[in-house]
C-alpha positions in Angstrom: 62.4 17.0 61.1 59.7 18.9 59.3 58.1 19.8 56.0 59.4 22.7 53.9 57.9 24.5 50.9 58.1 27.7 49.0 58.0 29.7 45.8 60.3 32.1 44.1 59.1 34.6 41.4 56.0 32.4 41.0 52.6 33.9 40.0 50.2 34.0 43.0 53.1 32.7 45.1 51.6 33.4 48.5 48.5 31.3 47.9 50.6 28.6 46.2 53.0 28.4 49.2 50.1 28.3 51.6 48.7 25.3 49.7 52.1 23.6 49.5 52.6 23.9 53.2 49.1 22.7 54.1 49.6 19.5 52.1 52.7 18.8 54.2 50.8 19.1 57.5 51.5 15.4 58.5 55.3 16.1 58.4 55.0 18.8 61.0 51.9 18.7 63.3 53.5 20.8 66.0 53.4 24.2 64.2 53.2 26.1 60.9 54.8 29.2 59.6 54.8 31.4 56.5 57.1 34.3 55.5 57.2 36.6 52.4 59.5 39.2 50.9 60.2 41.1 47.7 62.6 39.4 45.3 63.6 41.3 42.1 60.4 42.1 40.2 58.5 39.4 42.2 58.3 37.8 45.6 59.7 34.9 47.6 57.4 32.9 50.0 58.7 30.3 52.5 56.5 27.8 54.3 57.2 25.4 57.1 55.5 22.6 59.1 57.2 21.9 62.3 57.9 18.6 64.1 59.6 19.9 67.2 62.6 17.8 68.3 65.2 20.2 69.5 64.4 23.5 71.2 60.7 23.0 71.6 60.1 26.7 72.3 59.2 29.4 69.9 62.9 30.3 69.5 63.1 27.2 67.2 60.0 28.2 65.1 60.4 28.5 61.3 60.8 30.1 58.9 63.5 31.6 60.9 64.3 35.3 60.0 67.3 37.1 61.3 69.2 40.2 60.0 68.4 39.8 56.3 68.5 36.0 56.1 65.4 33.7 56.1 65.5 30.0 56.5 63.1 27.1 56.1 64.8 23.8 57.1 64.0 20.1 57.4 66.4 17.8 59.2 68.8 17.5 62.1 72.4 18.7 62.4 74.2 16.3 64.8 77.3 18.4 65.0 75.3 21.6 65.8 76.8 21.8 69.3 80.3 21.9 67.9 79.4 24.4 65.2 77.6 26.6 67.8 80.8 26.7 69.9 82.9 27.7 66.9 80.4 30.4 65.9 80.2 31.7 69.5 84.0 32.0 69.6 83.6 34.2 66.5 81.2 36.5 68.3 77.8 35.1 67.3 75.1 35.4 70.0 72.3 32.8 69.9 68.8 33.4 71.1 67.8 29.7 71.5 69.2 26.2 71.4 67.9 25.0 68.0 70.1 23.6 65.3 68.0 25.8 62.9 69.6 28.9 64.4 73.1 27.2 64.1 72.5 26.5 60.4 71.3 30.1 59.8 74.4 31.6 61.4 76.7 29.1 59.7 75.2 30.1 56.3 75.7 33.8 57.2 79.4 33.2 58.0 80.4 30.7 55.3 77.6 30.6 52.7 77.8 27.4 50.5 81.2 26.6 52.2 79.3 25.7 55.3 77.6 22.7 53.5 80.5 20.2 53.7 80.9 21.1 57.4 77.4 19.9 58.2 76.9 16.5 59.7 73.4 15.3 59.6 70.4 15.0 57.3 68.9 18.1 55.8 67.1 19.9 53.0 66.6 23.6 53.3 66.0 26.9 51.5 67.6 30.2 52.5 66.8 33.6 51.2 69.2 36.6 51.3 67.4 40.0 51.3 70.6 41.8 50.2 71.1 39.9 47.0 67.5 38.7 46.4 68.8 35.2 45.9 67.2 31.9 47.1 69.5 28.9 47.6 68.2 25.3 48.0 70.5 22.6 49.4 70.3 18.9 50.2 72.4 16.6 52.5 75.4 14.7 51.3 73.7 11.3 50.9 70.1 12.2 50.0 68.5 11.3 53.4 66.1 14.2 53.2 64.1 14.8 50.0 63.6 18.1 48.1 61.4 18.3 45.0 61.3 21.3 42.8 59.5 22.6 39.7 60.5 25.5 37.4 58.4 27.4 34.9 59.9 30.4 33.2 61.7 32.5 35.9 59.6 31.0 38.6 60.3 28.1 40.9 58.4 26.1 43.6 59.8 23.5 46.0 58.5 21.1 48.6 59.5 18.1 50.8 57.0 15.9 48.9 56.1 15.5 45.3 52.4 15.2 46.2 52.5 18.9 47.3 53.7 20.0 43.8 51.1 17.8 42.2 48.3 19.2 44.3 49.0 22.9 43.7 49.4 22.4 39.9 45.9 21.0 39.7 46.7 17.7 38.1 48.4 19.3 35.1 51.8 17.6 35.7 52.5 14.9 33.0 53.7 11.5 34.0 57.3 10.7 32.9 57.0 7.4 31.2 60.7 6.9 31.4 60.4 7.1 35.2 57.6 4.5 35.1 59.8 2.1 33.0 62.6 2.7 35.5 60.3 1.9 38.4 59.3 -1.4 36.7 63.0 -2.3 36.4 64.0 -1.4 39.9 60.5 -1.4 41.7 61.4 2.2 42.7 62.1 5.5 40.9 65.8 6.3 40.8 66.8 9.6 42.6 68.0 10.9 39.2 64.5 10.7 37.8 61.1 12.0 38.9 57.7 10.4 38.3 56.4 13.7 36.8 58.4 15.0 33.8 58.3 18.7 34.9 59.5 18.1 38.4 62.9 17.1 39.6 64.8 16.1 42.8 67.7 18.2 44.0 70.6 15.7 43.8 72.3 14.7 47.1 75.4 16.8 48.0 74.3 19.7 45.9 72.8 23.2 45.9 70.8 25.4 43.6 70.9 29.2 43.5 68.0 31.2 42.1 68.8 34.8 41.0 66.3 37.7 40.6 67.0 37.8 36.9 65.8 34.2 36.5 69.2 32.7 36.2 69.9 29.4 37.9 73.3 28.3 39.2 74.0 24.7 40.4 76.9 23.4 42.5 78.0 20.1 44.1 79.8 20.3 47.4 80.2 16.5 48.2 80.6 13.6 45.9 80.4 10.0 47.0 82.6 8.8 44.1 85.4 11.0 45.5 84.9 9.7 49.0 85.1 6.1 47.8 88.3 6.9 45.8 89.9 8.5 48.9 88.9 5.4 50.9 90.6 3.1 48.5 93.8 5.1 48.9 93.5 4.9 52.7 93.1 1.1 52.4 96.2 0.8 50.2 98.2 2.7 52.8 97.0 0.5 55.6 95.3 3.4 57.3 92.2 1.6 58.5 89.8 3.4 60.8 88.5 2.1 64.2 85.1 1.2 62.9 83.6 0.3 66.3 84.6 3.8 67.6 83.1 5.5 64.5 79.8 3.7 64.7 79.6 4.3 68.4 80.3 8.0 68.0 77.7 8.3 65.2 75.0 6.6 67.3 75.7 8.8 70.2 75.4 11.9 68.1 72.1 10.6 66.5 70.6 10.5 70.0 70.7 14.3 70.3 67.1 15.3 71.1 64.8 17.1 73.5 62.1 14.4 73.1 62.2 10.6 73.6 64.1 8.5 71.1 63.4 4.8 70.3 64.9 2.3 67.9 63.8 -0.2 65.3 64.9 -3.6 66.5 64.5 -6.5 64.0 66.9 -8.8 65.9 69.4 -8.6 63.0 72.9 -7.3 63.3 72.4 -3.7 62.2 69.5 -2.7 64.4 70.8 -4.8 67.3 74.2 -3.1 67.3 72.6 0.4 67.2 70.1 -0.5 69.9 72.8 -1.9 72.2 74.9 1.2 71.7 71.9 3.5 72.2 71.0 1.7 75.4 74.4 2.5 76.9 73.5 6.2 76.6 69.8 5.9 77.2 69.1 3.1 79.7 65.7 1.7 79.3 65.3 3.1 75.8 62.3 1.8 73.9 62.5 -0.4 70.8 59.9 -1.6 68.3 59.9 -4.8 66.4 57.6 -6.7 64.1 56.2 -10.2 63.8 53.9 -11.8 61.2 50.9 -14.0 61.5 52.0 -17.6 62.0 50.4 -18.9 58.8 52.0 -16.1 56.7 55.4 -16.6 58.1 55.2 -20.4 57.5 54.0 -20.0 53.9 56.8 -17.5 53.3 59.4 -19.7 55.1 60.4 -16.6 57.0 63.0 -16.8 59.8 61.9 -16.2 63.4 63.5 -12.8 64.0 61.4 -12.0 67.0 63.2 -14.3 69.4 66.5 -12.5 68.6 64.9 -9.1 69.2 63.7 -10.3 72.6 67.2 -11.6 73.4 68.8 -8.3 72.6 66.2 -6.3 74.5 66.5 -8.5 77.6 70.3 -8.3 77.6 70.5 -4.5 77.3 67.5 -3.5 79.4 65.5 -2.3 76.4 61.7 -1.7 76.6 60.6 -3.8 73.6 57.3 -3.2 71.9 56.1 -6.0 69.5 53.8 -5.3 66.6 52.2 -8.0 64.6 52.0 -7.2 60.9 48.6 -8.5 59.8 47.3 -5.5 58.0 44.3 -5.1 55.8 46.5 -4.9 52.7 43.5 -4.0 50.4 43.1 -0.8 52.5 46.8 -0.1 53.2 48.0 -0.5 49.6 46.3 2.6 48.1 47.1 4.6 51.3 50.8 3.7 51.1 50.9 4.4 47.4 49.7 7.9 48.2 52.1 8.5 51.0 55.1 7.2 49.0 54.6 9.9 46.3 56.1 7.8 43.5 55.6 4.1 42.5 57.7 2.3 45.1 57.0 -1.5 45.2 58.9 -2.4 48.4 56.4 -3.7 51.0 58.9 -2.8 53.8 57.4 0.7 53.6 54.2 -0.8 55.2 56.3 -2.2 58.1 58.0 1.2 58.6 54.6 3.0 58.6 53.0 0.7 61.1 56.0 0.7 63.4 56.2 4.5 63.3 52.4 4.8 63.8 52.6 2.6 66.9 55.6 4.6 68.3 53.9 7.9 67.6 50.8 6.7 69.5 53.1 5.9 72.4 54.5 9.5 72.3 57.7 8.7 70.5 58.7 11.2 67.8 62.2 10.0 66.9 63.4 6.5 65.8 66.9 5.1 65.0 67.1 2.7 62.1 69.9 0.4 60.9 69.3 1.5 57.3 72.4 1.8 55.2 74.7 -0.8 56.7 73.9 -3.4 54.1 74.7 -1.0 51.2 78.0 0.3 52.7 79.3 -3.0 54.1 78.1 -5.5 51.5 75.4 -7.1 53.6 72.9 -8.1 50.9 72.7 -11.6 49.4 73.3 -10.1 46.0 76.8 -9.0 47.0 77.9 -12.4 48.0 76.0 -13.9 45.1 77.9 -11.8 42.6 81.2 -12.8 44.1 80.1 -16.5 43.9 79.1 -15.9 40.3 82.7 -15.2 39.4 83.6 -18.7 40.6 80.5 -20.2 39.0 81.7 -18.9 35.6 84.8 -21.1 35.9 82.6 -24.3 35.9 82.6 -25.9 32.4 79.7 -24.5 30.3 78.0 -27.9 29.6 77.8 -28.5 33.3 76.4 -25.1 34.0 73.7 -25.6 31.3 72.7 -28.9 33.0 72.4 -27.2 36.4 70.3 -24.4 34.9 68.0 -26.8 33.2 67.5 -28.8 36.4 66.8 -25.8 38.6 64.4 -24.3 35.9 62.1 -27.3 36.3 61.9 -27.1 40.1 58.8 -25.3 41.6 59.3 -22.3 43.8 56.2 -23.1 45.9 53.8 -25.9 46.8 50.2 -25.3 47.7 51.2 -25.0 51.4 54.5 -23.2 51.5 57.1 -21.4 49.5 60.5 -22.9 48.7 63.0 -20.2 49.5 66.1 -22.2 48.5 64.6 -22.8 45.0 63.7 -19.1 44.6 67.3 -18.1 45.5 68.7 -20.7 43.1 66.6 -19.5 40.2 67.5 -15.9 41.0 71.2 -16.7 41.1 71.2 -18.5 37.8 69.3 -15.6 36.1 72.5 -13.5 36.3 75.5 -15.8 37.2 76.7 -16.0 33.6 76.5 -12.3 32.8 79.2 -9.6 32.7 79.8 -7.6 35.9 77.6 -4.5 35.6 74.8 -6.5 33.9 75.0 -9.2 36.5 74.9 -6.7 39.4 71.9 -5.0 37.9 70.1 -8.2 37.2 70.8 -9.5 40.7 68.5 -6.9 42.3 66.2 -5.6 39.5 62.9 -7.1 38.5 63.4 -8.0 34.8 66.1 -8.6 32.2 66.0 -6.5 29.1 63.9 -8.9 27.0 61.3 -9.4 29.8 61.0 -5.6 30.3 60.6 -5.1 26.5 57.9 -7.8 26.5 56.0 -6.1 29.3 55.8 -2.5 28.2 54.3 -0.7 25.2 56.6 -1.2 22.2 56.8 2.6 21.8 58.7 2.6 25.1 61.5 0.4 23.8 63.9 3.4 23.5 63.1 4.3 27.1 64.1 0.8 28.2 67.5 1.3 26.5 67.9 4.7 28.2 67.2 3.3 31.7 69.6 0.4 31.3 72.3 2.7 29.9 71.8 5.1 32.9 72.4 2.2 35.3 75.6 1.2 33.5 76.8 4.8 33.4 76.3 5.3 37.1 77.8 1.9 38.1 80.9 2.3 36.0 81.5 5.9 37.0 84.3 5.2 39.5 88.0 4.7 39.9 87.8 1.6 42.1 89.6 -1.6 41.4 87.8 -3.5 44.1 84.7 -5.4 43.0 82.9 -5.4 46.4 83.4 -1.7 46.9 82.2 -1.0 43.3 79.0 -2.8 44.3 78.7 -0.9 47.6 79.3 2.4 45.7 76.6 1.6 43.2 74.2 0.8 46.0 75.0 3.9 47.9 74.4 6.1 44.8 71.3 4.3 43.5 69.6 1.8 45.8 70.1 3.7 49.0 68.6 7.2 48.0 66.3 5.8 45.4 64.6 3.2 47.5 65.5 2.7 51.2 66.0 6.3 52.2 63.0 7.4 50.1 60.5 5.0 51.5 61.8 5.5 55.1 61.4 9.2 54.9 57.9 9.2 53.3 56.4 6.3 55.3 57.7 7.6 58.6 56.7 11.2 58.0 53.2 10.0 57.1 53.1 8.9 60.7 54.6 12.3 61.9 57.7 10.5 63.1 61.4 11.2 62.4 63.7 8.3 61.5 67.4 8.8 61.9 70.0 6.6 60.2 73.3 6.5 62.0 75.0 4.3 59.4 74.2 6.8 56.7 76.5 9.3 58.3 79.4 11.0 56.5 82.0 9.8 58.9 80.7 6.2 58.8 80.6 6.3 55.0 84.2 7.5 54.9 85.2 4.7 57.2 83.2 2.1 55.2 85.1 2.9 52.0 88.4 2.7 53.7 88.0 -1.0 54.1 88.9 -3.3 51.1 86.3 -5.7 49.8 87.9 -8.7 51.3 87.3 -7.2 54.8 83.6 -6.8 53.9 83.0 -10.2 52.5 85.4 -12.8 54.0 84.9 -16.2 52.6 81.1 -16.5 52.7 80.8 -14.1 55.6 79.0 -10.9 54.5 79.5 -7.6 56.4 82.5 -9.2 58.1 84.2 -5.9 59.2 81.0 -4.6 60.8 80.5 -7.9 62.5 84.0 -7.7 64.0 83.2 -4.3 65.4 79.9 -5.4 66.8 81.4 -8.4 68.7 82.7 -5.8 71.3 79.1 -5.2 72.3 76.8 -8.0 71.1 76.9 -11.8 71.7 78.2 -13.8 68.8 75.0 -15.6 68.2 73.3 -12.3 67.3 76.3 -11.0 65.3 76.7 -14.2 63.2 73.1 -15.3 63.0 71.6 -15.8 59.4 70.5 -12.5 57.8 66.9 -11.5 58.7 64.3 -9.9 56.4 62.7 -6.5 56.9 60.0 -7.4 54.3 56.5 -8.8 54.2 54.9 -12.1 53.4 54.1 -11.2 49.8 53.4 -14.6 48.5 50.9 -15.2 51.3 49.2 -11.9 50.5 49.2 -12.5 46.8 47.7 -15.9 47.1 44.9 -14.8 49.4 44.2 -11.1 50.2 45.2 -9.6 46.9 44.4 -12.3 44.4 41.1 -10.7 43.2 42.8 -7.3 42.9 45.6 -8.8 40.8 43.0 -10.3 38.4 41.2 -7.0 38.1 44.4 -5.0 37.4 45.6 -7.6 34.8 42.3 -7.8 33.0 40.9 -4.3 33.2 43.5 -2.0 34.9 44.3 1.5 33.8 47.9 0.6 32.8 46.7 -2.3 30.6 43.8 -0.3 29.0 46.1 2.6 28.3 48.6 0.3 26.6 51.5 1.1 28.9 51.6 -2.5 30.1 50.8 -5.6 28.0 48.0 -7.8 29.2 49.4 -11.0 27.8 52.7 -10.5 29.6 51.0 -9.8 32.9 48.7 -12.8 32.5 51.6 -15.0 31.8 53.3 -13.8 35.0 50.2 -14.5 37.0 49.8 -18.0 35.6 53.4 -19.0 36.2 53.3 -17.6 39.7 50.0 -19.4 40.5 51.5 -22.7 39.2 54.5 -22.3 41.4 56.9 -22.3 38.4 58.4 -18.8 39.2 58.0 -16.3 42.0 56.5 -13.2 40.6 55.0 -12.0 43.9 57.3 -8.9 44.1 56.7 -8.1 40.5 52.9 -8.2 40.8 53.0 -6.2 44.1 54.8 -3.5 42.2 52.3 -3.6 39.4 49.6 -3.0 41.9 51.4 0.0 43.4 52.1 1.4 40.0 48.4 0.9 39.0 47.2 2.9 42.1 49.8 5.6 41.6 49.0 6.0 37.9 45.2 6.2 38.7 45.9 9.1 41.1 48.4 10.8 38.8 46.1 10.8 35.8 42.8 11.4 37.4 43.2 15.1 37.7 42.0 15.0 41.3 43.6 16.6 44.3 46.1 13.9 45.3 46.6 15.6 48.7 43.1 14.5 49.7 43.7 10.8 48.9 42.9 8.2 51.5 
């Protein structure tokens, strides 16, 4: 995995590309490369920062230039050995063993038709000297990022938004619709970008730049179609062997010329991957996190550490335990910088600290259980939305009484949080709503009225646009299965917009590659071939994945209560961050600029402090948004942030 950057028909393109590439140094500390060529009446410049994983020699260096094609590429192709064999049988002679060279020759032979054949995570740019065209492409599920910016006939691209912001000298304007979207979700959807002039290349798509300035776009893979095909397979009774599919994906994701380790929370997803990986790599290392005892108690967090130790002991895994007790006042602005956009999930801190520890131990590659919850309906919201359908059958007067009673209950005392009350209040906030609205409300931060009360009244139209966009994406499918509609919505919005985004940016900030075997095209195909009642059976979430995992893991690990890859936010807010919250509410840039309303924020702080409602996640995101907005509007070089 690496950092890529470049320009096409851009004024002063060489200097700009050099700067873009320098900003990405943390993504590839093992080497740097630049390449230039004429393109029409201008030039193309490609830059690369290398994190050497496969073929550590110079034959794997980039940009890779061969017989009229030039490639700068970020990612890993797990089916590179199979593609190499096919290409060799067609007469291709390879100089090294890198997957970069396989991709270059696959492009030469098949062009954009090679894209659906690629199994892995990738974002790349390839230039053809014969046509003068530059093509950008991104993997099927949006695991790897690719940002771009167009002005006139010119284009620049990079693996991170901060690189584009740095080279444009603070001239990029903040997209206020993206800020409103981030308030709703606590992350910026993949369909939007925090700066109005920039954009993200959509997953499963490519973009072709021509010398005359024309742009052509194409889509080679669509998750909606995969889900529809899966539904037809389910109706025909053609169900895949999920255990075999996950095992094969995990084995392919171990392809590496450097050590590979795993995340191990002690939950189902990471435990299953770790156990499978240990079969291929005996003694493999794994990294897990724990929290300060007082923080875990206040947050009423489950003891995940003992389960991680059990898995490690049973499968001969070398377990490294990391206590999460960070200086959050220092880490908050650093993580905001690394994350590129306002992302309010504190799990990014966990990922960064784990990857930093692994990197210090000489580990460059980690396997993560990311994606299993989205694809197999493992989040509490999935079960809660199903339960809401039953709740709606209760007589309305009785529901009103339940709601009034729960509304009066506190979510915390002075000494500890009350998780069951927090869950009950959350459930009742959406249980009476229609399907799409309920699903959105079950995982977003505010309902429409709350969001309108929080932001500048001039942004009311933007609130409507953001809510409409969610409805349009959620309802854009041909599925008659409620559970799989939720899974599809998550795989199109929640997964690329939040989980894959923070995983890439926080791990690469530590110069570490994170691979996600569940977010694999074959696992995804298998996931949507199972009907919803195989994913949620009774009150058992992720049932079909648990069935598969019982062939490897003990039942007490498979069927344990769901763990949390999060952070003790209420503890942090009540102690470490309380002064900062007061500062941002009373005199923050967002409040003083009128984007957020001081009275609404003050009300949230008061209700949270009184234990009436849990606004810790909301206020954490306001802090991340404040720091991000300060950087974005200061005109300073964001690449030099802390």
